[in-house]
Phi, psi and omega in degrees: 000104188294319185293308181295321179299320178296317178299317180295321178296321177298320180298321184293335183255355178288147179214068178276123188253327190302319182254024185298327182286342177289336189235024184293145178274174180247188172258130184242061189298321181292316176298314180300323180297313179298316181295316180298316179297324179299332181265319188271323181212070189294142175280329185252158181280159176297329177296317179296320180293322178294321177295323181296318181303324185254020188266009180303131179092000178218164181272133180255124180229151181236135180282141177220166176237126180282146172268126182251340178066020186268045175244124181265141176271119182263158177252014178224150174275149181213152175282349182254112179266129183284150176291154175213061185290143178273157175249119181265165179207162175246125181257121178282147178260126181259116178262150171236140182267136177234126183222135176220171179177174178202169179234160180220134172250100188304324185294337184291345182269354186294336177230037185234147178290335177271123180275167186299314185294322178297317179296317179297318179302314181290329177289321174300318182297320176299317180296316181296322183294312182287325178292317178299318180295318180295317180290323178296318177297320179293324177296319177296321178299320179295319178295319182294321180293333184257007180296146183295141174254001184238129176232111178291331179208114179267007180055237182265004189261165176235165177272147179293163176302128186099341173081171173073004177229129179282124176268124181251117177298152180304321182294340182256011186299329181276000181253336191298323183295327177276346179270350180297314181301314178300323177292321175297314181300321179298333176268011179070035172240126190234008184278179178296145185253135172254141177247120175252107189222174179261192186288345171295322177292320178298318178299317178300316180297321178299320179291321179294326180296332178290347180246040186280200189303322185261019177251175181296320180250120180266110180250017183299334179297335183302326181241010179299132175078004181251157174238135187250140178228123186253142180222147177264010180252006177259092185279146175282144169290164180304132177084008182252150181260324183208151178221140178204163170246134173254126187229131175290139180304139174086017184244008176223161176201172181224138178241141177244143176224146185231160175294156191297323181293326178294318178296322180282343183065043186291140170230128182256163179287344181264013170095016176261138180225141177233151177193178172241123181230168176267122179295123179303152174080323181249350173068026180261129177289128182227155172280141180236140177235117181242137173204171181232158174214168176232133181183192181280111181249017189292339184264006187288315187224043176061225183297333182295338181232015185300331182271356185273066180280347175212100186213164180280146177226135179252142183238128178238109179245136181235137178208153177201144171261130185233138173235122174268116188251131172244157184304142185294139174222116186287342182207077188296337180287339183236348180245130184295144177248155183275036178227119179247127174263136182215154177218144181254126181290138182289140177250187182261338183209156177280343183289141174270114183293147175259121182256123178257119181262123180235080181252170180295325181278341182219068185287152175273128180293129179229163179233133182292135179275123181293136177279149181281000000 
C-alpha cells in the first residue's frame, strides 16, 4: 500500500519536540513480554501462527494431551505390561478484536500552521497509545487468569486473602526476588524467570542496586538471571507497595488474526485498500483499511474549515484480533502453573531496622560505666 507506507515512513523521520509531552507513550511491559516470548522462545509453532493470521470466520483449535498420572510403580516383574493410554483434547483459541482509526481532510492544512503530516503523526500516536494500553491490560488479564493456584513450598510467605497471590511482608521485600526460583523449583519449573511488575518493583530494584558488588551488602543475586518488564497498568491493591508476576521462560505466546481483505491485500476500483502494517511506536502488526470520500467537511474544525462544503476526506482504520496464549493446564486448581503472582506489603520506611535481643538465654554483653 503505497500511500499508507509513505505516511508511516514520514512518521519515522519526524521529530516534533514542543508538544512531545502531550503525546507521550507509556510502558507496556506485559504486552512487550508476550511479543518478546513469541519471537525468542515461542510456545506455539510457526504453522499455528500462520493459520491464526488467516483464521477469520472459523474456529481455531490446538491439540494437546492431558497428563493423568495413572501409572502404578510395581515391585514385581510381569509378562503382562499394562496399558497407559493418553487422553487428548482440543484447546480453543479465544480472540478479541481491537480497532482504532482516524480521518484527515487534506484541504484544511492549506492555510493552517499545523501541516498534514504533523497532524497525521499525532493521530497515529493517539491510536498507538490507546491500543498499546488496551493490549497491555489484556496481557495482564491473561497472566492473572493463568497464575498458579498450587504452591508446593511457599517458604516463609503466605497467600493473600482470597488465595493464589503470595503476600510478601515489608521486612522480606529484599528477599522475594531470590525466593521466586525455589518456589518455582518446588512446583517442578526450573527455567529462567521473567518478572512483569509495576513501579514498586522498579523502586525495589533501585534500592537493591545500592547494595551491589562494591557495597558492604551484595544484593546482586536478587535479580541475577531474571529479565524485567515494567508496566503502568498493574495497579497495587490497597496497602501494597509492589505487585508482579513471575513467569518461567517459554510459557506464553501471542497470536494475531486479521480480516480477510487485509490478508488478501485487496485494492478496489472505488478507492478502498487493505493491508497489514506495523503500528508505529508499539510495533504491533495490524490490519489497515484506507479509503477516501468527498463531502461537506465544514463542521470539522470550526472557522478553519467553514468553507470546506465539498472537500476530500481520508480514512485510516486499524484493526487486529489478538489472543494471549499461556501454556495449557488441564486442571489448574490442582496442577501447578509456571506463573506466580506476588505483592509486597507497604512499609513505613526504607530502612531495615536492627533488632537487639537481650534475653536471659542470649544476653547482650555490656560493660559497667565507671563512676567519676
